[in-house]
C-alpha positions as CSV (number, residue, x, y, z in Angstrom):
1,M,-10.5,13.8,-43.3
2,F,-7.9,11.5,-41.7
3,N,-10.3,8.9,-40.1
4,D,-12.8,9.0,-43.0
5,K,-10.7,7.3,-45.7
6,Y,-10.4,4.1,-43.6
7,V,-14.1,4.4,-42.6
8,N,-15.3,4.2,-46.2
9,E,-13.2,0.9,-46.7
10,Y,-14.6,-0.5,-43.4
11,L,-18.3,0.5,-44.2
12,N,-18.2,-1.2,-47.7
13,I,-17.0,-4.5,-45.9
14,I,-20.0,-4.4,-43.4
15,K,-22.5,-3.5,-46.3
16,E,-21.7,-6.8,-48.0
17,D,-23.4,-8.8,-45.2
18,E,-25.2,-6.4,-42.7
19,E,-26.9,-9.3,-40.8
20,F,-23.6,-11.2,-40.2
21,Y,-21.7,-8.1,-38.9
22,Y,-24.8,-7.0,-36.8
23,K,-24.6,-10.3,-34.9
24,D,-20.9,-9.8,-34.5
25,Y,-21.5,-6.2,-33.2
26,L,-24.0,-7.5,-30.6
27,D,-21.3,-10.1,-29.5
28,M,-18.8,-7.3,-29.1
29,Q,-21.3,-5.3,-26.9
30,E,-21.8,-8.4,-24.8
31,K,-18.1,-8.7,-24.3
32,V,-17.7,-5.0,-23.4
33,R,-20.6,-5.4,-20.9
34,N,-18.5,-8.3,-19.2
35,S,-15.2,-6.5,-19.2
36,S,-13.5,-4.0,-16.9
37,A,-14.6,-1.1,-19.3
38,I,-16.9,0.3,-16.6
39,Y,-17.5,4.0,-15.7
40,K,-19.6,4.9,-12.8
41,G,-20.9,1.4,-12.6
42,Q,-22.1,1.2,-16.2
43,P,-20.5,-0.4,-19.2
44,I,-18.8,2.1,-21.6
45,P,-21.0,2.9,-24.5
46,V,-19.4,1.8,-27.8
47,T,-20.3,1.7,-31.5
48,Y,-18.8,-0.9,-34.1
49,Q,-15.7,1.3,-34.8
50,G,-12.6,2.8,-33.2
51,L,-10.8,5.9,-34.3
52,F,-8.6,5.1,-37.3
53,Y,-5.2,6.9,-37.5
54,D,-1.9,6.2,-39.3
55,E,1.7,7.2,-39.2
56,E,1.1,10.6,-40.7
57,N,-1.4,11.3,-37.8
58,K,0.9,10.0,-35.3
59,K,3.6,12.5,-36.5
60,D,1.1,15.2,-36.1
61,F,0.3,14.1,-32.5
62,Q,4.1,14.1,-31.7
63,Y,4.6,17.5,-33.2
64,M,1.7,18.9,-31.1
65,S,3.1,17.0,-28.0
66,D,6.7,18.5,-28.5
67,M,5.3,21.9,-28.7
68,L,3.2,21.6,-25.6
69,M,6.0,19.9,-23.7
70,S,8.4,22.8,-24.5
71,I,5.8,25.4,-23.5
72,T,5.0,23.5,-20.3
73,R,8.6,23.4,-19.3
74,K,9.1,27.2,-19.8
75,I,5.9,28.2,-18.0
76,T,6.6,25.9,-15.1
77,K,10.1,27.2,-14.7
78,K,8.8,30.7,-14.7
79,Y,6.1,29.9,-12.1
80,I,8.7,28.3,-9.8
81,E,11.3,31.1,-10.1
82,D,9.2,34.3,-10.3
83,E,6.9,35.3,-7.4
84,N,5.1,37.9,-9.4
85,Y,4.4,35.6,-12.2
86,R,2.7,33.1,-9.7
87,K,0.1,35.8,-8.7
88,H,-1.5,35.3,-12.1
89,F,-2.7,31.9,-11.1
90,K,-4.2,32.9,-7.7
91,F,-3.5,29.5,-6.2
92,D,-4.0,29.0,-2.4
93,K,-0.7,29.4,-0.6
94,R,-0.7,25.9,0.4
95,L,-1.0,24.7,-3.1
96,E,1.5,27.2,-4.3
97,D,4.0,25.8,-1.7
98,L,3.3,22.2,-2.8
99,I,3.9,23.1,-6.5
100,I,7.2,25.0,-5.7
101,H,8.6,22.0,-3.8
102,D,11.1,19.9,-5.9
103,P,9.5,16.7,-6.8
104,G,12.8,14.9,-7.5
105,Y,12.6,15.0,-11.2
106,D,12.5,17.6,-13.9
107,V,9.5,16.6,-16.1
108,P,6.6,19.0,-15.1
109,V,4.0,16.7,-16.4
110,P,5.0,13.1,-16.6
111,I,1.6,12.0,-17.6
112,G,-1.2,13.8,-19.2
113,R,-4.1,13.6,-21.6
114,Y,-4.5,16.7,-23.9
115,D,-8.0,17.0,-25.4
116,V,-8.2,18.4,-28.9
117,F,-10.4,18.8,-32.0
118,Y,-8.1,17.6,-34.6
119,S,-8.4,17.5,-38.4
120,G,-4.7,17.5,-39.5
121,R,-1.6,19.3,-38.9
122,D,-2.8,22.8,-39.6
123,N,-6.4,22.4,-38.3
124,F,-6.7,21.6,-34.6
125,K,-7.9,23.4,-31.5
126,F,-7.3,22.4,-27.9
127,V,-10.2,21.8,-25.5
128,E,-8.4,21.4,-22.3
129,F,-5.4,19.9,-20.7
130,N,-6.0,16.9,-18.3
131,T,-2.6,16.8,-16.7
132,D,-3.9,16.0,-13.2
133,G,-5.2,12.5,-12.5
134,S,-5.5,11.6,-16.2
135,S,-7.8,8.6,-16.7
136,A,-9.5,6.4,-19.3
137,M,-6.6,4.3,-20.3
138,N,-8.3,1.1,-19.3
139,E,-11.6,1.7,-21.3
140,D,-9.6,2.5,-24.4
141,N,-7.4,-0.6,-24.1
142,T,-10.1,-3.0,-23.0
143,I,-12.6,-1.9,-25.7
144,G,-9.8,-1.7,-28.3
145,Q,-8.6,-5.3,-27.7
146,I,-12.2,-6.5,-28.1
147,M,-12.7,-4.5,-31.2
148,L,-9.6,-5.9,-32.9
149,Q,-11.2,-9.4,-32.5
150,T,-14.4,-8.3,-34.4
151,K,-15.0,-9.9,-37.8
152,A,-15.2,-6.6,-39.6
153,I,-11.7,-5.5,-38.4
154,K,-10.2,-9.0,-39.1
155,E,-11.6,-8.8,-42.7
156,M,-10.3,-5.2,-43.2
157,E,-6.8,-6.3,-42.1
158,K,-6.9,-9.2,-44.5
159,R,-8.4,-7.5,-47.5
160,Y,-6.2,-4.2,-47.4
161,N,-3.0,-5.9,-46.0
162,Y,-3.2,-3.7,-42.8
163,K,-1.7,-4.3,-39.5
164,M,-4.1,-2.8,-37.0
165,T,-3.3,-2.4,-33.3
166,N,-4.7,-0.7,-30.3
167,V,-1.7,0.9,-28.6
168,D,-1.1,-0.2,-24.9
169,L,-1.7,2.7,-22.3
170,I,-1.5,0.6,-19.1
171,N,1.6,-1.5,-19.3
172,S,3.5,1.2,-21.1
173,W,2.7,3.7,-18.2
174,A,3.8,1.2,-15.5
175,K,7.1,0.8,-17.2
176,I,7.7,4.5,-18.0
177,S,6.9,5.4,-14.4
178,L,9.2,2.8,-13.0
179,D,11.9,4.1,-15.4
180,L,11.3,7.8,-14.2
181,Y,11.9,6.5,-10.6
182,Q,15.0,4.6,-11.4
183,R,16.5,7.3,-13.6
184,N,16.1,10.0,-11.1
185,K,16.9,8.1,-8.0
186,K,19.9,6.5,-9.8
187,T,19.1,3.0,-8.8
188,D,18.1,-0.3,-10.2
189,K,15.8,-1.0,-7.3
190,I,12.2,-1.8,-8.1
191,P,10.2,0.6,-6.0
192,N,7.0,-0.3,-3.9
193,V,4.2,1.4,-5.5
194,A,0.9,2.9,-4.2
195,I,-1.9,4.1,-6.5
196,V,-3.4,6.8,-4.6
197,D,-6.7,8.4,-4.8
198,A,-9.9,9.3,-2.8
199,L,-11.3,5.8,-3.4
200,E,-14.9,6.8,-3.0
201,I,-14.7,8.8,-6.3
202,G,-11.9,6.8,-8.1
203,T,-12.0,4.4,-11.0
204,P,-11.5,1.1,-9.4
205,Y,-11.5,-1.2,-12.5
206,E,-8.7,0.9,-14.0
207,F,-6.7,0.9,-10.8
208,R,-6.8,-2.9,-10.8
209,E,-5.4,-3.1,-14.2
210,F,-2.6,-0.8,-13.4
211,K,-1.9,-2.8,-10.2
212,K,-1.5,-6.0,-12.4
213,A,0.7,-3.9,-14.8
214,Y,3.1,-3.0,-12.0
215,E,3.2,-6.5,-10.5
216,K,4.1,-7.9,-14.0
217,L,7.2,-5.8,-13.9
218,G,8.1,-7.1,-10.4
219,A,6.9,-4.2,-8.3
220,K,4.8,-4.7,-5.3
221,C,1.7,-2.4,-5.6
222,E,-1.2,-1.4,-3.4
223,I,-4.4,0.7,-4.2
224,V,-4.6,3.2,-1.3
225,D,-7.1,5.9,-0.2
226,I,-5.0,9.0,0.6
227,K,-6.6,9.2,4.1
228,D,-5.3,5.8,5.0
229,L,-1.6,6.6,4.5
230,E,0.7,7.1,7.6
231,Y,4.1,8.7,8.0
232,R,6.4,6.5,10.2
233,D,10.2,6.3,10.7
234,N,10.7,8.5,7.6
235,K,8.5,6.3,5.5
236,L,5.1,6.8,3.9
237,V,3.4,3.5,4.8
238,Y,0.0,1.8,4.3
239,K,-0.5,-0.7,7.1
240,D,2.9,-2.6,6.9
241,F,3.6,-1.6,3.3
242,D,6.4,0.9,2.8
243,I,6.0,3.1,-0.1
244,D,8.7,4.3,-2.4
245,L,6.6,5.6,-5.5
246,V,3.2,7.1,-5.5
247,Y,1.2,7.1,-8.8
248,R,-1.0,9.9,-7.9
249,R,-4.6,9.7,-9.2
250,I,-6.3,12.0,-6.9
251,V,-6.9,15.3,-8.6
252,T,-5.4,18.4,-6.9
253,V,-8.8,20.0,-6.2
254,E,-10.0,16.8,-4.4
255,L,-6.7,16.7,-2.5
256,M,-6.8,20.3,-1.3
257,E,-10.4,19.7,-0.1
258,R,-9.0,17.0,2.1
259,Y,-5.7,18.8,3.0
260,D,-6.3,18.9,6.8
261,E,-7.1,15.2,6.9
262,I,-4.0,14.1,5.1
263,K,-1.1,15.5,7.1
264,P,0.9,12.4,7.1
265,F,1.0,12.4,3.2
266,I,1.7,16.2,3.1
267,D,4.6,15.9,5.7
268,A,6.1,12.9,3.9
269,Y,6.0,14.7,0.6
270,Y,7.8,17.8,2.0
271,D,10.4,15.5,3.6
272,N,10.9,13.6,0.2
273,A,10.1,10.4,1.9
274,F,8.7,9.1,-1.4
275,M,8.6,10.1,-5.2
276,M,5.2,11.1,-6.6
277,I,4.3,10.9,-10.2
278,G,2.7,13.2,-11.2
279,S,3.9,16.1,-9.0
280,F,1.8,19.1,-8.1
281,R,3.4,21.1,-10.9
282,S,0.9,19.4,-13.2
283,Q,-1.6,21.7,-11.8
284,I,-0.2,24.7,-13.7
285,M,-1.3,23.3,-17.1
286,H,-4.5,21.5,-15.9
287,Y,-5.7,24.9,-14.5
288,K,-8.2,26.4,-17.0
289,L,-7.2,29.9,-16.3
290,T,-3.8,29.1,-17.9
291,Y,-5.5,29.5,-21.2
292,K,-5.9,33.2,-20.4
293,I,-2.3,33.3,-18.9
294,F,-1.0,32.2,-22.3
295,R,-1.9,35.5,-23.7
296,L,-0.2,37.7,-21.1
297,E,3.1,39.5,-21.9
298,D,4.6,37.8,-18.9
299,T,4.1,34.5,-20.6
300,R,4.8,35.5,-24.2
301,S,8.2,37.0,-23.3
302,I,9.5,33.7,-22.3
303,L,8.2,31.7,-25.3
304,S,9.7,31.6,-28.8
305,D,7.8,33.2,-31.7
306,K,6.8,29.7,-33.0
307,E,5.4,28.7,-29.5
308,N,3.4,32.0,-29.3
309,E,2.1,31.5,-32.8
310,F,1.2,27.9,-31.8
311,L,-0.9,29.1,-28.9
312,D,-2.4,32.0,-30.8
313,K,-3.7,29.5,-33.4
314,H,-4.6,26.5,-31.3
315,I,-5.9,27.7,-27.9
316,P,-9.4,29.2,-27.8
317,Y,-9.8,32.7,-26.5
318,T,-10.3,32.5,-22.8
319,E,-11.3,35.0,-20.2
320,E,-12.3,35.0,-16.5
321,F,-16.2,35.3,-16.1
322,K,-16.3,38.0,-13.4
323,T,-17.9,41.3,-14.5
324,K,-21.2,42.6,-15.7
325,E,-19.3,43.2,-19.0
326,D,-18.4,39.6,-19.2
327,L,-22.0,38.7,-18.5
328,E,-23.4,40.8,-21.4
329,E,-20.7,39.6,-23.7
330,V,-21.6,36.0,-23.2
331,V,-25.4,36.5,-23.1
332,N,-25.3,38.6,-26.3
333,N,-23.0,35.9,-28.1
334,K,-25.1,33.0,-26.7
335,D,-23.8,30.4,-29.4
336,G,-20.2,31.7,-29.3
337,Y,-19.0,30.6,-25.8
338,I,-18.7,27.6,-23.5
339,L,-18.2,28.3,-19.7
340,K,-16.2,26.0,-17.4
341,P,-15.3,26.1,-13.7
342,I,-11.6,27.3,-13.3
343,D,-10.6,24.1,-11.5
344,S,-12.7,21.1,-12.3
345,Y,-12.6,17.7,-14.1
346,A,-14.9,15.2,-15.8
347,S,-17.0,18.0,-17.3
348,H,-18.6,19.0,-14.1
349,G,-20.4,22.3,-14.1
350,I,-19.9,23.2,-17.8
351,V,-22.4,25.4,-19.4
352,T,-22.9,25.8,-23.1
353,G,-25.0,28.6,-24.7
354,R,-26.1,26.3,-27.5
355,D,-28.0,24.3,-25.1
356,F,-30.4,27.1,-24.4
357,K,-33.1,28.2,-26.8
358,D,-34.3,31.0,-24.4
359,K,-31.8,33.9,-23.8
360,E,-33.3,35.0,-20.5
361,E,-33.3,31.5,-19.2
362,Y,-29.6,31.5,-20.2
363,R,-29.0,34.8,-18.5
364,K,-30.4,33.5,-15.1
365,V,-28.1,30.5,-15.1
366,L,-25.1,32.8,-16.0
367,E,-26.0,35.3,-13.1
368,K,-25.8,32.5,-10.7
369,I,-22.2,31.6,-11.7
370,L,-20.9,35.1,-12.4
371,D,-17.8,35.7,-10.3
372,T,-18.0,32.1,-8.7
373,G,-14.7,30.9,-10.4
374,Y,-15.7,30.3,-14.0
375,I,-13.9,31.1,-17.3
376,Y,-15.7,31.6,-20.7
377,Q,-14.1,30.3,-23.8
378,K,-14.7,30.6,-27.4
379,Y,-16.9,27.7,-28.7
380,H,-15.1,25.9,-31.4
381,V,-17.2,24.3,-34.1
382,M,-15.4,21.1,-34.9
383,D,-15.1,19.3,-38.1
384,P,-17.1,16.2,-37.5
385,L,-15.7,12.6,-38.3
386,K,-17.4,9.8,-40.0
387,F,-18.3,6.8,-37.8
388,V,-20.4,3.7,-38.4
389,E,-23.1,2.6,-36.1
390,F,-26.1,0.0,-36.2
391,T,-29.8,0.9,-35.9
392,K,-31.9,-1.1,-33.4
393,E,-33.2,-2.9,-36.4
394,G,-29.6,-4.1,-37.4
395,K,-29.1,-1.8,-40.3
396,I,-25.7,-0.2,-40.6
397,K,-25.4,3.6,-41.2
398,S,-22.6,6.1,-41.2
399,D,-23.0,9.6,-39.5
400,R,-21.0,12.5,-38.5
401,F,-19.8,12.9,-34.9
402,G,-17.9,15.5,-33.1
403,A,-14.9,13.9,-31.8
404,V,-12.6,15.0,-28.8
405,V,-9.3,13.3,-29.4
406,G,-7.2,12.9,-26.0
407,M,-3.5,12.7,-26.7
408,F,-2.0,10.6,-24.0
409,I,1.6,11.9,-23.4
410,Y,4.0,9.9,-21.1
411,D,7.4,11.3,-20.0
412,E,6.9,14.0,-22.8
413,K,6.4,11.5,-25.6
414,F,3.0,10.9,-27.4
415,I,1.7,7.4,-26.8
416,A,-1.8,7.1,-28.3
417,P,-5.1,8.9,-28.6
418,Y,-8.2,8.2,-26.5
419,T,-11.5,9.5,-28.3
420,R,-14.9,10.3,-27.3
421,I,-17.6,11.0,-30.0
422,G,-21.0,12.4,-29.7
423,Q,-23.6,14.6,-31.4
424,D,-24.3,17.0,-28.5
425,N,-22.8,20.5,-28.0
426,L,-20.5,18.9,-25.3
427,I,-18.8,15.7,-25.6
428,S,-18.0,13.9,-22.4
429,G,-18.9,11.1,-20.0
430,A,-21.6,13.3,-18.6
431,R,-23.5,13.3,-21.9
432,D,-24.5,10.8,-24.6
433,Y,-21.3,9.6,-26.2
434,Y,-19.4,6.6,-27.5
435,T,-15.8,5.7,-26.8
436,A,-13.9,5.1,-30.0
437,P,-10.6,3.2,-29.0
438,N,-7.5,3.9,-30.8
439,I,-6.8,1.8,-33.9
440,F,-3.5,2.4,-35.3
441,I,-3.2,1.3,-39.0
442,E,0.2,0.3,-40.4
443,K,0.2,-0.4,-44.2
């Protein structure tokens, strides 16, 4: 297993002096508690290890990224050009119009996190595509930089002559997004940037880090609630701040719920008064029903044989949860499926049959959500990865954890993974988990 060969080396180092490294682990935890790695007001949970990966794995991630980006371009083009194809998605007409509107650049998904169970080039299964308001860069980089300073990592670098880095996800995005603006506007001008979300549900610590990154590059930047934007004199403005570039963090479902309250933003978008990254076209791949749409002949006919084979092998079977037949299929195969709201994020509303011991209790839950906008999806049993953790008594142990690897892709290029590990049937910020920051190993 790709991570495990490095874990064994790491574990042997820690076992040489458990007390010494346990004290270092406690020090690391204290640094995380006092950092900006905060989610919903709480420090991000960490163990004494990141996700170890190397050049071979990086090539795998780039291969996966290249395939996904090619598929995304073709499906997006089909959606824009073919009215009948658009019907498969069943989007609100207002959203459909926003997606069709030309955003001013040709990259359908300029920023995204593609979550996958990964065990090598030929053994991986995608979980979902977070192409809309992708987050968690700050927690990975903040914890990763703290982890690189731990005594065990320092000793591992020295002993095995490794160069170990936590790949930057904040500053790299700021630069890439400014480059996207300048490339497509054909200008050297540094734009005024607004990071836009519904701030009552946003991630303020992360936004502040992105603001700093933009300002380092010479851009003026504000963090803005979408309802506070105005459209004056052909400019999108916040107070007296003219906005050229919007880094959109508000997810589409939240934006559409506020549609009638944000007319200035919508009008300015249709008038091309600013450039927005990412555009509404990212919703096509973010949408969970798209996993079913991949199987349709309308989709397969526009993809290459290799692309169809890629989807057949690496996308779990997905179907709408609408009929009594669907209900019976899921109830009678309790451990075989996971159910998700068609358009949600942050693991809201997910139901896994494996969490229920009683089939009738499970049936009652399913009856409530039947035909309410859910998909059901084949549950993939992942290959667990080895991670180390300390007991409360300060003893080191290694254990097997399920790991969801989130591939961050910026401007269609793989940047770095973001990984959450856990031992529940669902690994997310809504359950017990650890964040395992990316630790890239060069020999």
